[in-house]
N, C-alpha and C positions, 0 to 999 in steps of 0.2 A: 776785366777779370777773366782769367782763363777758365776753361771748363774744369780743369783739374782742381783749381782753387775753389770753384763753386762746389764741386763734389766733396772736397774735404770739409767745407763749412756745413754742408748739408749733413754729412755724416756726424759732425759734432753736435748739431742740433738734434738729430735723431738719437744719439747716445744720451744727450741730456734728457730728452723725452723719456727714454727707457729708464733712466735713473729716477725721474719723477714718478713713472708708473710703478716701479718697484717700491718706492717710498710710500706711495698712495696705498698699495696693497698691504704693506707692513702696518701703516697707520690704521687701516680698516680692521685688520686682524687684532690689533692692539686695543681697539675700541676708542680710537681718537675721536674728538668731537667732529660733527658733520662739517663745520666750516673749515677745519684743517683738511679733511678728506677732499672737499671741493677744491680748495686752493691747490693741493697737490695733484689731484686728478685732472681738473679742468685747466687751471692756470699754468700748471707745470707740464703735465703730459700733453694735453691737447694742443695748447698754444705752440709748444716747441715742434710738434709734428707738423702743424699747419705752417709755421714759419719755414721749416725745412722744405716742405713741398713748394712753397712760394718761391724760395730761392732757387730751386731747381727748375722752375717753370719760367720765371721772369726773363732770365737771359735768353731763353729760346725765342721769346716774342720780340725782344728789343735787341738792338746792336749791343754787343758786349762793351763797346767803348762808352756807351751811355751809362752803364752801371757804376756805382760808386764802390771802389774796391774795399774800403774800410767798413762799409755799412754792415755786412754780416758779422764781421769781427767785433764790432761795437754792440750789435743787437743781442748777441748771445749772452754776454754777462749782464746786460741790462734786463733782459727778459727773465733770467734766472733770479736776479735780485728782486725784480717786480713780482714774480710768482711767489717768492718766499715772504715778501712783505705785504702783499695785497690782503686787505681786510684784517690784518693782524696789527695794524698800527695803533699805538696807544694815544695818538694825537686826538685832541678834542675838536680841532678845526680842520676840515677837509676842503681842499681847493680842487675844483674840477674845471679844467680848461675846455669847455664846450660840451654841452649836451645838444648835439646837432642831428641832422637827418642821418648821416652815416653811422653815428654812434647808436642810433635807435635800432639798427640792424643787428646789433650784438646783444644776444640774450644775456650773456654773462655780465656785460656792462650795465644793462638796464636793471637786472636783478641786484647787482651790487649797489647801484645808486638808490634803488628802492630801500634796501636794507639800511643804507647810511641815512637816508631821509627819515626812516622809521626809528632810528636810534636816537640817543641823547646827544650825539655829536652835532656840531654846527657845520653845515655844508654851505660853501659859497661856490657858485657855479655860474659860468656864462651859459645862457640858453638861447637857442636860435630864436629870432624874432617871430618867425612863423613856422607852422608845421603842426600836424595833428599827432595822434597816437601818444607816444611817450612824452613828447615835448609838451603837448597840451596837458597831459596828466600831471607833470611836474609843476607847470605854471598854475594849474587849477587847485593844487593842494591848499587846504586851509592853513597849514603851518608854514607856508612859503611866502616870502616877501618878494615881489617882482619890482625891479628898478630898471626902467628903460634908459639906456645910456646913449649919450650923444657927445660930440666933441665939446659942446658947451657945458655939459653938466658932469662929465666923468670924474673930474677932480673933486667936486663937491660931494658926489655920491661916495667916492672912495674914502674921503675923510670922514663922512658920516658913518660908514660901515666900521671903520677903525675905531671911532669914538663909541659906537654901539657895542662893539666887542670888548671894549675896555683895554685895548692894546696900546 
């Protein structure tokens, strides 16, 4: 990916972040609920600015030939859609593909998972086998069932969860 292409993609991400920032401020002035303001401000504005900075830095550390040319083009619409839909889903069952060590470094992620676990929604997640902090917190909750998966029992556990959910 050329430096010019990287610069254009970074500019698009920054413009998206600016749009989310303005939407956040309008929502705050209009008295929108706090969860809407958080989604617009944090997941919209902050994430887009962080992604923009990451795209401008990564190629300088690695050979440009190693970067995937389509990644920034795909990431922008996905992050916009994700920011708009995060925490606003009407779904009653939430699937999380891994609460692991790296995810625990994300304050927004851990706060969102806590809110989901405290809600009436059903949350099905893969959780790291070991780890302290947030991983232990999730596994130690009284309202959480922990199933240890192996190649020998994964199909049985999956069928049991489906039956338990009535799906």
